[in-house]
Backbone bond lengths (Angstrom), bond angles and torsions (degrees), N, CA, C in turn:
res aa  C-N    CA-C-N  psi(-1)  N-CA   C-N-CA  omega(-1)  CA-C   N-CA-C  phi
1 M - - - 1.471 - - 1.527 109.33 -
2 N 1.341 116.98 126.89 1.464 120.93 175.04 1.523 107.58 -84.26
3 F 1.320 115.38 101.34 1.463 119.18 -171.62 1.523 112.30 -67.38
4 A 1.344 118.36 -39.91 1.462 120.09 -178.99 1.523 110.94 -62.58
5 D 1.349 117.24 -43.12 1.463 119.62 178.31 1.523 111.04 -63.72
6 L 1.328 116.37 -41.12 1.462 119.86 179.48 1.523 111.04 -60.99
7 I 1.332 116.69 -43.64 1.469 121.00 -172.97 1.523 112.02 -77.20
8 F 1.341 116.82 -47.13 1.463 120.12 -166.48 1.526 114.71 -101.57
9 S 1.322 119.11 -13.38 1.459 119.40 -176.96 1.529 110.23 -71.63
10 S 1.328 114.41 156.73 1.472 119.94 179.30 1.521 111.43 -101.53
11 G 1.326 116.72 14.77 1.458 120.27 -174.18 1.515 115.19 -79.13
12 S 1.328 117.84 -13.60 1.466 120.13 179.13 1.518 109.19 -141.42
13 S 1.316 116.55 164.57 1.461 121.42 -175.94 1.531 110.54 -76.24
14 F 1.333 115.34 164.91 1.461 119.66 177.32 1.527 109.89 -60.78
15 S 1.310 117.72 -41.09 1.466 120.59 -178.73 1.520 111.68 -61.88
16 E 1.327 116.62 -40.66 1.466 120.28 179.09 1.522 110.99 -65.02
17 K 1.345 116.36 -42.80 1.460 120.26 178.40 1.527 110.62 -64.96
18 A 1.337 116.19 -44.89 1.466 120.32 -178.62 1.525 110.60 -60.77
19 A 1.338 117.38 -38.09 1.466 120.29 179.73 1.527 111.20 -63.98
20 K 1.333 117.14 -40.04 1.460 120.36 177.83 1.522 111.26 -65.56
21 V 1.343 116.10 -43.66 1.463 119.78 179.71 1.520 110.56 -66.66
22 F 1.345 116.83 -40.52 1.460 120.32 178.45 1.517 111.35 -59.23
23 N 1.312 116.68 -48.06 1.470 120.05 -179.16 1.526 111.27 -63.80
24 Y 1.326 116.52 -39.04 1.460 120.95 179.09 1.526 110.74 -64.90
25 Q 1.326 116.95 -47.30 1.461 119.71 -176.78 1.528 111.81 -74.09
26 K 1.302 117.94 -34.34 1.468 118.70 177.00 1.533 110.61 -65.16
27 D 1.320 115.90 -30.44 1.461 120.35 179.94 1.530 112.25 -84.15
28 K 1.343 116.86 -35.66 1.461 120.76 -168.87 1.529 115.05 -112.42
29 N 1.328 118.32 -6.34 1.458 120.65 179.61 1.530 108.81 -107.53
30 P 1.340 118.79 106.64 1.474 120.42 -174.10 1.523 113.76 -58.22
31 V 1.327 117.10 -40.38 1.465 120.15 -178.44 1.523 110.55 -67.95
32 Y 1.338 116.66 -48.01 1.466 119.70 -179.02 1.524 110.90 -66.75
33 Q 1.314 116.37 -34.62 1.463 119.88 177.41 1.525 111.02 -61.52
34 R 1.344 116.78 -47.12 1.469 119.96 178.76 1.529 111.17 -63.22
35 F 1.322 115.76 -37.96 1.464 120.16 179.81 1.526 110.46 -63.08
36 C 1.326 117.12 -48.37 1.470 120.65 179.30 1.527 110.92 -62.70
37 N 1.330 116.66 -42.42 1.469 119.95 179.60 1.526 111.35 -62.53
38 A 1.334 116.05 -39.57 1.468 119.60 179.57 1.526 111.42 -63.59
39 L 1.324 115.88 -30.18 1.466 120.46 178.45 1.530 112.07 -88.46
40 G 1.325 116.75 -3.84 1.458 120.16 179.75 1.511 113.87 75.83
41 V 1.337 116.97 21.66 1.467 120.97 -179.89 1.518 108.28 -96.41
42 T 1.309 116.84 112.37 1.467 121.18 -178.50 1.522 112.55 -100.75
43 G 1.328 116.25 -17.33 1.457 120.20 179.22 1.508 110.19 -166.97
44 A 1.331 116.76 158.70 1.470 121.22 178.63 1.523 108.16 -160.55
45 T 1.321 116.74 137.38 1.463 121.47 176.12 1.521 111.62 -112.02
46 S 1.331 117.26 -18.32 1.463 121.94 178.98 1.525 109.52 -103.55
47 P 1.347 118.78 136.29 1.461 120.23 176.76 1.526 113.31 -54.19
48 D 1.326 116.95 -31.25 1.467 120.66 -179.12 1.526 111.85 -63.02
49 A 1.327 117.50 -26.37 1.469 121.33 -175.60 1.521 112.94 -97.10
50 M 1.329 117.46 1.74 1.465 120.89 -178.23 1.517 109.54 -88.14
51 P 1.338 118.94 120.34 1.468 120.91 -176.28 1.522 112.29 -60.50
52 L 1.325 115.71 143.01 1.459 122.41 179.74 1.521 109.16 -104.37
53 L 1.311 116.29 116.58 1.459 122.58 -179.75 1.524 110.21 -71.15
54 P 1.343 119.12 127.06 1.477 119.91 177.12 1.521 110.51 -55.63
55 I 1.313 116.23 133.43 1.455 121.63 -171.01 1.532 112.30 -65.57
56 Q 1.341 116.42 -19.43 1.455 119.08 178.80 1.524 111.87 -67.38
57 A 1.342 117.36 -10.40 1.460 120.11 176.00 1.524 111.39 -59.00
58 F 1.348 117.03 -28.66 1.460 120.21 178.79 1.530 111.67 -68.39
59 K 1.329 116.52 -16.11 1.472 120.40 173.71 1.519 111.61 -90.40
60 E 1.318 115.90 -25.15 1.458 120.46 -171.10 1.531 113.62 -90.08
61 T 1.333 116.50 -29.50 1.465 119.16 -172.74 1.522 109.19 -157.97
62 T 1.324 117.12 177.06 1.458 122.45 178.65 1.523 109.13 -89.94
63 I 1.321 116.38 124.46 1.456 122.54 -177.12 1.529 108.17 -105.62
64 I 1.316 116.87 99.57 1.461 121.58 179.12 1.528 108.79 -136.03
65 T 1.329 115.66 130.35 1.453 120.79 172.95 1.523 108.88 -88.06
66 N 1.321 115.29 135.97 1.463 122.49 -177.53 1.535 110.79 58.54
67 P 1.333 117.76 55.81 1.470 120.90 -173.21 1.523 113.80 -60.91
68 D 1.341 118.40 -31.65 1.459 119.88 179.64 1.521 111.28 -63.89
69 E 1.333 115.78 -40.11 1.465 120.50 -179.86 1.517 110.94 -73.98
70 E 1.346 116.77 -38.58 1.455 120.37 -175.60 1.522 112.52 -80.75
71 Q 1.311 118.39 -14.27 1.454 120.80 -174.98 1.524 111.50 -58.51
72 G 1.336 116.51 -37.99 1.457 119.20 -177.66 1.508 113.06 -66.46
73 S 1.340 117.45 -28.51 1.460 120.30 -179.13 1.520 112.63 -99.30
74 K 1.336 116.68 4.93 1.459 119.59 -174.21 1.524 112.26 -62.08
75 E 1.361 115.91 -35.98 1.455 118.84 -178.52 1.527 111.71 -64.44
76 S 1.325 117.41 -29.71 1.459 120.68 -178.81 1.527 112.48 -98.43
77 S 1.335 116.78 3.17 1.459 120.40 179.97 1.523 110.82 -71.03
78 L 1.328 114.15 155.71 1.459 118.96 163.54 1.517 108.04 -73.19
79 I 1.318 116.51 143.62 1.455 121.30 172.51 1.521 107.11 -127.82
80 F 1.309 116.22 108.69 1.452 121.03 178.44 1.521 109.25 -92.51
81 K 1.325 115.37 137.14 1.458 120.81 179.06 1.520 108.84 -127.66
82 S 1.322 115.48 139.17 1.458 120.13 177.23 1.519 109.68 -68.38
83 S 1.313 116.29 157.56 1.449 120.46 176.71 1.523 109.13 -72.38
84 G 1.314 116.59 159.12 1.464 120.18 179.83 1.511 110.41 174.05
85 T 1.310 115.58 160.73 1.451 120.62 178.98 1.526 110.13 -77.74
86 S 1.294 115.81 165.32 1.463 121.52 -178.31 1.526 110.52 -57.76
87 G 1.325 116.31 132.50 1.456 121.18 179.49 1.512 114.48 87.65
88 M 1.340 117.17 -12.53 1.467 120.32 179.74 1.524 109.54 -76.69
89 R 1.323 116.88 139.27 1.462 120.86 175.35 1.518 108.78 -71.49
90 R 1.325 116.21 126.38 1.455 121.42 -174.33 1.531 110.33 -113.52
91 S 1.312 115.38 147.95 1.456 119.98 174.37 1.522 109.66 -67.45
92 C 1.334 116.69 139.68 1.463 122.53 176.16 1.523 108.69 -123.30
93 H 1.314 116.11 127.82 1.454 122.18 -179.67 1.520 108.29 -121.79
94 Y 1.337 116.86 110.83 1.459 122.10 178.98 1.525 109.26 -84.64
95 V 1.332 116.13 129.35 1.463 122.09 -176.93 1.521 108.46 -126.81
96 P 1.342 117.35 91.99 1.463 119.86 -176.85 1.526 114.40 -74.28
97 D 1.334 117.53 -11.01 1.466 121.10 -178.20 1.528 109.33 -125.46
98 P 1.347 118.41 81.76 1.467 120.64 -179.84 1.522 113.18 -58.69
99 E 1.330 117.57 -31.32 1.460 120.26 -178.55 1.524 111.03 -63.69
100 L 1.325 116.97 -35.64 1.462 119.95 177.87 1.528 110.50 -65.86
101 Y 1.344 116.99 -40.62 1.467 119.59 176.81 1.525 110.36 -63.76
102 K 1.332 117.08 -40.68 1.459 120.56 178.43 1.521 110.66 -60.01
103 Q 1.331 116.45 -43.08 1.464 119.42 177.60 1.521 111.53 -61.72
104 S 1.331 116.50 -41.08 1.462 119.92 179.81 1.527 110.61 -62.40
105 I 1.330 116.99 -40.85 1.468 120.94 179.57 1.528 110.72 -62.76
106 L 1.331 116.09 -54.26 1.461 120.10 -173.21 1.524 111.96 -71.39
107 K 1.331 117.51 -42.78 1.462 119.43 177.89 1.529 110.60 -65.74
108 G 1.337 116.34 -36.39 1.457 119.74 179.17 1.518 112.30 -64.94
109 M 1.333 116.99 -45.53 1.459 120.05 177.89 1.525 110.80 -63.87
110 R 1.340 116.34 -41.89 1.471 119.30 -177.73 1.523 112.17 -70.23
111 H 1.325 117.18 -19.52 1.463 119.47 175.39 1.524 110.61 -64.54
112 F 1.332 116.96 -30.17 1.466 120.99 -177.03 1.524 114.08 -111.04
113 Y 1.326 118.09 -24.11 1.469 121.09 -171.63 1.531 110.82 -133.46
114 E 1.329 115.42 151.97 1.465 121.25 169.30 1.525 106.77 -80.36
115 L 1.320 115.26 81.46 1.463 121.34 -167.57 1.520 112.87 -57.83
116 D 1.342 118.11 -36.07 1.461 120.52 -176.71 1.523 112.59 -70.64
117 D 1.329 117.42 -9.67 1.468 120.67 177.30 1.531 111.97 -83.49
118 F 1.340 117.02 -9.70 1.460 120.19 -169.50 1.527 113.27 -108.31
119 V 1.321 113.93 145.81 1.464 123.11 161.48 1.519 106.74 -96.49
120 I 1.319 116.92 132.14 1.458 121.87 -177.76 1.521 109.27 -102.10
121 W 1.317 117.07 118.45 1.463 121.73 168.78 1.531 107.52 -110.14
122 A 1.310 116.28 135.02 1.463 121.11 -175.33 1.520 110.07 -124.42
123 Y 1.327 115.54 129.14 1.463 121.27 176.66 1.523 107.09 -120.81
124 A 1.325 115.75 107.66 1.466 119.39 -169.14 1.520 112.79 -134.48
125 P 1.335 118.21 62.33 1.466 118.56 173.50 1.524 110.26 -62.80
126 T 1.294 117.74 154.93 1.473 125.83 -176.27 1.523 110.95 72.54
127 Y 1.344 117.93 -54.43 1.467 119.59 178.49 1.525 110.55 -60.98
128 S 1.340 116.98 -36.93 1.458 120.14 -178.83 1.522 111.86 -66.50
129 E 1.341 116.69 -16.64 1.460 120.37 178.04 1.529 111.93 -84.24
130 N 1.326 116.36 -6.23 1.466 121.79 179.42 1.526 108.73 -104.57
131 P 1.326 118.93 102.44 1.470 120.74 -177.16 1.524 113.20 -64.92
132 N 1.321 117.71 -12.65 1.463 121.90 -179.39 1.525 111.84 -109.89
133 S 1.327 117.34 27.08 1.458 121.58 -178.28 1.524 111.34 -78.16
134 S 1.324 116.74 125.19 1.464 120.31 176.81 1.527 110.46 -68.47
135 L 1.348 117.30 -31.11 1.469 120.27 178.50 1.525 110.59 -65.62
136 I 1.329 117.35 -42.79 1.458 120.04 179.14 1.528 110.33 -63.32
137 W 1.335 116.50 -40.35 1.464 120.03 178.37 1.523 110.24 -63.54
138 M 1.321 116.53 -40.00 1.461 120.90 177.58 1.527 111.18 -62.62
139 L 1.327 116.54 -46.71 1.467 120.27 -178.54 1.523 110.89 -64.98
140 N 1.324 116.98 -38.97 1.464 119.58 175.61 1.521 111.17 -59.60
141 T 1.334 116.46 -40.73 1.465 120.77 178.81 1.520 111.11 -62.05
142 L 1.333 117.12 -43.83 1.465 120.97 179.41 1.525 111.17 -66.72
143 I 1.321 117.35 -40.12 1.463 121.28 179.60 1.520 110.38 -65.89
144 D 1.324 117.49 -44.02 1.464 121.39 179.60 1.529 111.86 -65.64
145 N 1.326 116.47 -25.37 1.462 120.63 -178.89 1.524 112.48 -72.29
146 D 1.337 117.98 -20.85 1.463 122.33 -176.84 1.527 109.81 -84.81
147 A 1.329 116.47 111.69 1.469 121.05 -177.45 1.523 112.74 -74.88
148 S 1.332 118.72 -11.02 1.462 120.49 -176.96 1.524 113.01 -72.96
149 G 1.341 117.12 -19.94 1.462 120.08 -177.54 1.518 113.98 78.48
150 Q 1.323 117.85 4.60 1.464 121.05 -178.23 1.528 112.47 -91.46
151 S 1.327 117.00 -15.88 1.462 120.15 179.68 1.523 109.71 -76.36
152 K 1.337 116.22 146.50 1.466 118.66 -175.56 1.518 110.73 -171.35
153 F 1.358 114.80 165.70 1.450 121.82 164.71 1.519 107.98 -81.99
154 L 1.310 117.06 136.64 1.459 121.07 177.75 1.521 110.36 -82.05
155 A 1.307 115.88 142.78 1.459 120.53 175.53 1.521 109.10 -63.91
156 L 1.319 116.26 140.37 1.459 120.21 -179.23 1.513 110.27 -72.59
157 D 1.334 114.73 149.14 1.469 122.25 176.84 1.521 112.00 57.97
158 T 1.327 116.91 33.65 1.464 121.66 179.65 1.525 108.69 -132.62
159 P 1.349 118.72 127.72 1.463 119.88 179.33 1.526 111.80 -63.08
160 L 1.325 116.28 159.85 1.456 121.14 177.38 1.521 110.13 -64.40
161 D 1.319 116.03 143.87 1.458 122.87 -178.67 1.532 108.83 -87.79
162 K 1.326 116.93 113.13 1.461 121.30 -175.87 1.526 111.69 -66.96
163 K 1.333 117.45 -32.70 1.466 119.59 177.99 1.528 110.72 -65.03
164 E 1.327 116.06 -39.09 1.466 119.30 178.77 1.524 110.88 -68.75
165 L 1.323 117.17 -35.22 1.461 120.11 176.04 1.527 110.66 -63.71
166 T 1.319 116.92 -40.82 1.462 121.18 177.74 1.528 110.63 -63.82
167 A 1.328 116.49 -39.88 1.469 120.37 179.76 1.519 111.21 -63.28
168 I 1.328 116.85 -36.61 1.467 119.99 177.61 1.525 110.28 -65.11
169 Q 1.327 116.91 -43.20 1.459 120.49 177.68 1.526 111.13 -59.38
170 Q 1.302 116.15 -43.62 1.463 120.84 -177.08 1.519 112.59 -70.51
171 S 1.343 116.96 -18.42 1.459 120.13 179.25 1.523 112.38 -90.50
172 D 1.321 116.84 5.88 1.467 123.18 -179.57 1.526 112.83 63.93
173 K 1.312 116.97 21.59 1.455 122.05 173.41 1.526 108.97 -97.31
174 R 1.325 115.23 159.81 1.463 121.18 174.27 1.525 109.19 -107.16
175 M 1.307 116.51 151.29 1.454 122.37 179.01 1.526 110.19 -91.11
176 M 1.340 116.47 133.78 1.456 121.55 166.56 1.523 106.83 -123.47
177 L 1.315 115.65 110.23 1.463 121.75 -178.63 1.517 109.27 -96.93
178 F 1.328 116.52 113.79 1.462 123.50 178.56 1.524 109.45 -94.50
179 G 1.334 116.50 142.96 1.454 118.64 172.29 1.507 112.50 -179.45
180 A 1.335 115.43 152.09 1.463 120.03 171.25 1.520 108.94 -67.81
181 A 1.329 116.11 152.53 1.462 120.87 -174.69 1.527 112.26 -53.49
182 F 1.344 116.60 -49.84 1.461 119.01 -175.82 1.523 110.94 -65.03
183 G 1.341 117.05 -34.77 1.457 120.20 179.65 1.515 111.81 -67.30
184 L 1.327 117.39 -41.58 1.454 120.57 179.99 1.521 111.23 -66.47
185 L 1.323 117.44 -36.96 1.461 120.22 176.75 1.531 110.58 -66.70
186 D 1.341 116.28 -39.04 1.465 119.33 176.15 1.525 110.84 -63.02
187 L 1.322 116.47 -37.98 1.460 120.79 178.72 1.524 110.90 -62.19
188 L 1.318 116.28 -39.61 1.465 120.13 177.68 1.526 111.57 -67.29
189 E 1.328 117.19 -34.76 1.464 119.79 179.19 1.525 111.49 -64.70
190 Q 1.335 116.63 -32.77 1.455 119.35 178.57 1.520 110.65 -67.60
191 Q 1.337 115.83 -43.61 1.464 119.54 179.08 1.517 109.15 -171.76
192 K 1.328 116.63 122.90 1.452 119.38 175.71 1.518 108.79 -71.74
193 T 1.334 116.10 126.35 1.458 121.74 -176.84 1.517 108.56 -133.87
194 S 1.327 116.19 123.86 1.456 119.89 178.23 1.523 109.38 -76.61
195 L 1.322 115.94 126.32 1.451 121.15 175.19 1.526 109.58 -82.68
196 P 1.324 118.29 158.59 1.467 119.79 173.93 1.524 111.67 -52.62
197 D 1.321 116.33 147.99 1.464 121.02 -172.07 1.524 113.75 -58.97
198 D 1.342 117.02 -29.64 1.458 119.22 -176.98 1.522 112.67 -92.47
199 S 1.338 116.97 13.95 1.463 121.12 -179.66 1.524 110.92 -73.70
200 L 1.334 114.95 157.50 1.455 122.11 169.42 1.525 108.41 -120.73
201 L 1.304 115.75 141.12 1.454 120.99 175.78 1.520 107.92 -113.78
202 M 1.322 116.99 124.43 1.463 122.11 -176.16 1.523 109.48 -112.92
203 E 1.344 116.07 106.19 1.464 118.19 176.94 1.521 109.20 -93.57
204 T 1.322 114.90 141.62 1.459 121.07 -171.67 1.521 112.51 -108.27
205 G 1.330 117.28 23.52 1.459 120.40 179.03 1.516 111.40 95.12
206 G 1.329 115.32 -163.15 1.462 119.67 -176.45 1.515 111.22 79.67
207 M 1.322 116.54 54.86 1.465 120.62 -177.32 1.526 112.85 -71.89
208 K 1.326 115.74 -20.59 1.457 118.87 -177.87 1.519 108.88 -84.90
209 T 1.321 116.95 114.80 1.446 122.14 -178.79 1.520 108.94 -111.68
210 H 1.349 115.98 179.14 1.461 119.06 175.70 1.515 111.20 -70.06
211 R 1.325 116.00 -8.35 1.461 119.07 178.54 1.540 109.55 -87.62
212 R 1.349 114.35 -61.69 1.469 119.46 -176.01 1.516 108.17 -172.66
213 E 1.322 114.93 169.32 1.461 120.32 171.72 1.521 107.68 -77.90
214 M 1.333 116.78 137.78 1.460 118.43 178.26 1.522 110.02 -133.62
215 S 1.312 115.85 157.18 1.454 120.83 178.89 1.522 109.36 -76.59
216 R 1.330 115.33 159.44 1.463 119.07 177.47 1.525 110.41 -64.64
217 Q 1.338 117.82 -34.84 1.465 120.31 178.83 1.524 111.15 -62.87
218 D 1.341 116.61 -44.52 1.462 120.69 179.56 1.522 110.50 -66.03
219 L 1.334 115.57 -41.73 1.461 119.49 178.20 1.518 110.87 -59.01
220 H 1.326 117.34 -49.01 1.457 120.15 -177.21 1.518 111.89 -64.81
221 R 1.327 116.58 -34.82 1.462 119.07 176.84 1.527 110.46 -62.70
222 Q 1.355 116.87 -46.35 1.457 120.56 -179.88 1.526 111.71 -64.02
223 L 1.335 116.74 -40.15 1.462 119.92 -179.49 1.528 110.77 -67.81
224 A 1.327 117.10 -41.04 1.462 120.18 179.13 1.527 110.51 -62.27
225 E 1.333 116.62 -46.42 1.461 120.03 179.76 1.524 111.08 -65.03
226 G 1.325 116.74 -43.46 1.461 120.21 -175.13 1.514 113.78 -67.96
227 F 1.346 116.77 -36.72 1.461 120.01 -177.79 1.531 112.93 -99.53
228 G 1.329 117.38 5.74 1.455 121.49 176.28 1.511 113.95 67.02
229 L 1.330 116.73 37.89 1.459 121.75 -178.39 1.522 110.81 -119.48
230 S 1.321 116.43 163.04 1.455 119.95 172.51 1.527 108.74 -76.50
231 K 1.328 116.69 158.34 1.471 119.56 178.21 1.520 111.27 -63.34
232 A 1.329 117.08 -26.60 1.457 120.52 178.34 1.524 112.10 -67.78
233 S 1.327 117.25 -15.66 1.466 121.70 179.81 1.522 112.18 -92.26
234 I 1.339 117.76 0.36 1.460 121.74 179.02 1.524 107.51 -101.40
235 H 1.315 116.33 108.04 1.458 122.33 -177.79 1.527 109.85 -109.08
236 S 1.328 115.90 167.04 1.468 120.89 -178.76 1.515 110.14 -133.41
237 E 1.328 114.57 149.53 1.461 121.49 173.29 1.523 108.67 -114.43
238 Y 1.326 116.48 139.05 1.455 121.69 174.88 1.523 107.77 -116.69
239 G 1.314 115.74 113.46 1.454 120.90 179.17 1.516 109.00 -155.95
240 M 1.321 116.51 175.04 1.462 120.43 179.85 1.523 109.20 -163.67
241 T 1.321 115.05 166.36 1.461 121.54 -177.79 1.516 111.94 -53.41
242 E 1.314 116.80 -37.29 1.467 121.49 -172.70 1.528 113.14 -82.00
243 L 1.327 118.47 -1.97 1.464 122.55 -179.21 1.526 110.56 -116.95
244 L 1.325 116.21 150.96 1.461 121.20 173.88 1.525 111.68 -111.11
245 S 1.319 116.85 9.24 1.462 121.94 175.44 1.521 108.52 -130.74
246 Q 1.328 114.86 158.56 1.451 120.66 -178.42 1.526 110.03 -126.46
247 A 1.334 115.07 156.16 1.456 121.77 171.07 1.523 107.63 -113.41
248 Y 1.328 116.63 156.25 1.462 120.28 -175.09 1.521 110.90 -133.59
249 S 1.334 115.53 139.75 1.459 120.60 167.78 1.521 107.06 -101.72
250 L 1.325 115.56 136.58 1.464 121.15 -168.49 1.523 111.08 -109.70
251 G 1.330 115.48 54.30 1.453 119.35 176.40 1.507 114.28 100.76
252 D 1.344 116.58 7.29 1.463 119.50 174.69 1.526 107.75 -141.40
253 E 1.319 117.70 -160.39 1.464 120.70 -174.15 1.529 113.06 -93.84
254 W 1.321 118.35 0.57 1.454 121.62 -172.30 1.521 111.04 -104.50
255 F 1.322 115.76 128.69 1.457 121.99 178.35 1.525 110.30 -92.27
256 H 1.330 114.59 145.67 1.457 122.16 178.47 1.524 108.49 -123.29
257 T 1.318 116.53 141.08 1.458 120.90 -175.94 1.527 111.12 -95.65
258 V 1.328 114.81 159.33 1.460 121.02 170.76 1.527 108.01 -75.50
259 P 1.356 119.04 164.41 1.472 120.38 -172.49 1.526 114.82 -63.61
260 W 1.329 118.10 -22.55 1.473 120.46 -178.74 1.539 111.81 -98.19
261 M 1.303 116.20 21.14 1.468 122.24 -179.39 1.525 107.96 -137.40
262 Q 1.322 116.60 141.05 1.467 120.55 179.98 1.518 109.03 -139.77
263 V 1.325 116.02 138.28 1.460 122.32 -179.39 1.520 109.72 -114.86
264 S 1.322 115.51 139.18 1.459 122.06 172.30 1.525 107.81 -132.78
265 I 1.317 116.05 162.95 1.465 121.49 177.41 1.522 107.37 -112.76
266 R 1.340 115.94 123.62 1.462 121.26 -171.34 1.524 112.03 -111.09
267 N 1.310 114.33 150.21 1.456 122.34 174.78 1.527 108.27 -68.93
268 P 1.342 119.76 119.58 1.469 120.07 -177.41 1.521 113.14 -63.63
269 D 1.327 118.16 -23.75 1.465 120.86 177.83 1.528 112.38 -84.31
270 N 1.326 116.52 -18.86 1.460 121.78 178.05 1.526 107.95 -151.27
271 P 1.346 117.43 84.18 1.467 120.27 -173.35 1.525 114.93 -62.54
272 M 1.330 118.87 -11.96 1.466 119.71 174.22 1.527 111.28 -74.31
273 E 1.328 116.29 -11.75 1.471 121.14 -178.18 1.528 109.95 -100.59
274 Q 1.339 116.36 128.90 1.461 120.77 177.01 1.523 110.10 -86.05
275 M 1.342 115.22 143.19 1.455 120.79 175.38 1.529 109.44 -83.99
276 P 1.331 117.94 147.83 1.471 120.53 177.83 1.528 110.82 -65.17
277 P 1.334 118.22 156.64 1.466 121.09 177.02 1.530 111.08 -52.66
278 G 1.335 115.56 135.66 1.453 121.56 177.88 1.514 115.17 90.31
279 E 1.354 117.77 -10.26 1.456 120.70 179.13 1.522 110.54 -100.28
280 E 1.349 116.09 142.02 1.453 121.44 -176.59 1.524 111.97 -73.61
281 G 1.317 114.44 150.71 1.458 121.32 174.72 1.515 109.39 -174.99
282 L 1.325 115.55 -167.72 1.455 121.08 177.86 1.523 110.35 -83.49
283 I 1.316 116.34 138.91 1.453 120.91 178.53 1.529 109.17 -76.84
284 G 1.331 115.34 121.15 1.453 121.75 173.45 1.517 109.61 -106.34
285 I 1.317 116.59 143.30 1.466 120.78 -175.37 1.522 110.31 -132.70
286 I 1.310 115.96 135.54 1.457 122.02 164.77 1.521 106.70 -110.83
287 D 1.316 116.35 113.01 1.463 122.98 -179.91 1.526 107.62 -117.00
288 L 1.327 116.44 101.46 1.463 120.16 -175.28 1.523 112.16 -66.64
289 A 1.334 117.81 -20.23 1.471 120.12 176.87 1.529 111.78 -66.60
290 N 1.321 117.16 -16.80 1.467 121.69 177.21 1.535 111.31 -81.22
291 I 1.298 116.61 36.03 1.462 121.48 -174.06 1.531 112.14 -59.99
292 H 1.340 117.91 -30.80 1.463 120.99 -176.93 1.532 113.23 -92.76
293 S 1.333 117.29 -3.64 1.476 120.35 176.58 1.517 107.88 -121.72
294 C 1.331 118.49 -102.39 1.467 121.40 173.80 1.516 108.69 -142.86
295 S 1.319 115.91 127.40 1.465 121.23 -176.65 1.516 113.61 -87.62
296 F 1.333 117.86 -10.90 1.465 121.91 -170.41 1.519 109.16 -116.02
297 L 1.337 116.50 102.50 1.461 120.19 -168.00 1.522 112.16 -131.23
298 L 1.321 114.49 140.94 1.460 122.88 171.83 1.516 107.55 -105.33
299 T 1.322 117.22 115.56 1.466 120.93 -177.25 1.515 110.61 -82.47
300 G 1.314 115.68 176.57 1.457 121.66 173.53 1.514 112.06 -99.51
301 D 1.342 117.33 18.06 1.461 122.11 -177.00 1.523 111.28 -100.36
302 K 1.310 114.31 143.05 1.460 121.95 176.08 1.522 109.02 -90.15
303 G 1.323 117.30 139.48 1.456 119.29 179.58 1.505 113.15 -158.91
304 I 1.333 114.79 175.59 1.461 123.19 172.27 1.529 107.27 -133.65
305 R 1.314 115.57 160.95 1.469 121.18 -175.88 1.510 110.02 -134.23
306 R 1.338 115.66 145.37 1.454 121.26 174.53 1.524 110.10 -92.21
307 E 1.311 115.56 169.28 1.465 120.89 177.74 1.525 111.78 -58.68
308 D 1.347 116.86 -34.57 1.463 120.15 -175.53 1.526 113.07 -82.86
309 G 1.345 118.25 2.08 1.451 121.64 177.23 1.510 114.75 98.37
310 A 1.340 118.48 -13.95 1.459 120.25 175.83 1.529 109.28 -66.75
311 F 1.326 116.93 150.64 1.463 120.07 -175.92 1.524 111.36 -140.99
312 Q 1.318 114.92 158.39 1.458 123.01 173.93 1.521 109.70 -114.38
313 V 1.334 115.21 148.49 1.458 121.91 174.55 1.517 107.52 -103.89
314 L 1.330 116.93 122.54 1.462 122.20 -173.48 1.524 112.92 -108.13
315 G 1.320 117.29 13.03 1.464 120.08 179.69 1.518 111.26 113.97
316 R 1.322 115.30 -171.58 1.463 121.28 -178.75 1.516 110.21 -89.69
317 W 1.344 115.91 144.28 1.455 121.23 172.93 1.517 108.28 -83.33
318 N 1.310 116.91 158.11 1.459 120.17 175.75 1.522 109.25 -59.60
319 P 1.352 118.20 119.85 1.470 119.75 -177.18 1.526 113.61 -55.44
320 Q 1.344 117.49 -26.19 1.458 119.69 -179.71 1.527 111.68 -65.77
321 D 1.350 116.17 -19.82 1.458 119.11 179.28 1.522 112.38 -78.67
322 L 1.341 116.93 -12.38 1.462 120.16 178.20 1.522 109.09 -92.02
323 R 1.301 115.84 62.90 1.448 119.59 -176.57 1.531 109.30 -95.79
324 G 1.308 115.37 170.46 1.452 118.95 175.60 1.502 114.44 91.11
325 C 1.342 117.50 1.76 1.457 119.05 -178.09 1.522 111.61 -83.31
326 N 1.319 117.43 -47.20 1.463 120.08 -170.74 1.522 112.57 -62.15
327 F 1.333 117.72 -42.70 1.462 117.72 -174.78 1.532 111.14 -74.68
328 L 1.324 116.87 -14.59 1.456 120.08 178.42 1.514 112.52 -91.67
329 I 1.331 117.30 -10.98 1.454 121.43 -178.17 1.520 108.83 -114.21
330 E 1.305 115.90 109.01 1.455 119.80 178.26 1.516 108.64 -83.64
331 R 1.298 115.50 127.11 1.464 118.98 177.79 1.516 109.98 -81.36
332 D 1.326 114.42 141.29 1.456 119.73 177.57 1.529 110.10 -78.24
């Protein structure tokens, strides 16, 4: 099976692709197979009927599709780990095909942005301390993609260099400043610096700072004022260690998915049931780029969805509501 063609080609519908991935993973992924069997699901042709594995499974066990085949390349695989304090159980995502993840990153960004027009600056305190951060790997991929040599990670605890900002303007490139919410606010505390008017600021979440929890609306207002940009220039990325695709909000509160990713809102008491548009529930994701792990995931995030598929993230759900995972996952 040519996985890249299956995931990224436009020759078949999302439902057709999802059905192929579902059948492959139900047959070749031991954890997902046991999960589907426990729910009595023997087959599915519609994405709505495909069971979503609770995302905490990545903390409980190793999630690999076709483990016998992938075992030989496991030593050279990427292993992404979620951030966490010492002793905390962290999610582990094995990625035996880094090139596929790279394609997902670049194709995903190009679906929404003229990526070659941008210089990427990344400010990632805390994440940079995690050598297994999927976000750092993503940012490195975007920086390496820029042939101008102007893209880079920003030094921590250092204000933005105004001369370098001027040089970007003079090169007819646009600035895209990536950063976690708390990091960008810290950057503003060091020195408020107006970015060029055509810049985009991409925050990657992390609303909880050492100050307080804040809403995305309040965060975007502060970032727009601090960097001298319109609110329409403050965008957001939705991603996580357990996913190889991202969703983006383009200047408002609504996230949009790439073509090989689909979001639904599920009833927390019965995750096989979808909530109607506008009603809150757990965010469920089908990420076809997760072909080597599990593409069908139930997150711990609360959200709502519009008729057109756009969705909002409303915070974390009570972890106690994500029950039923442990007894369905047999540890080896």
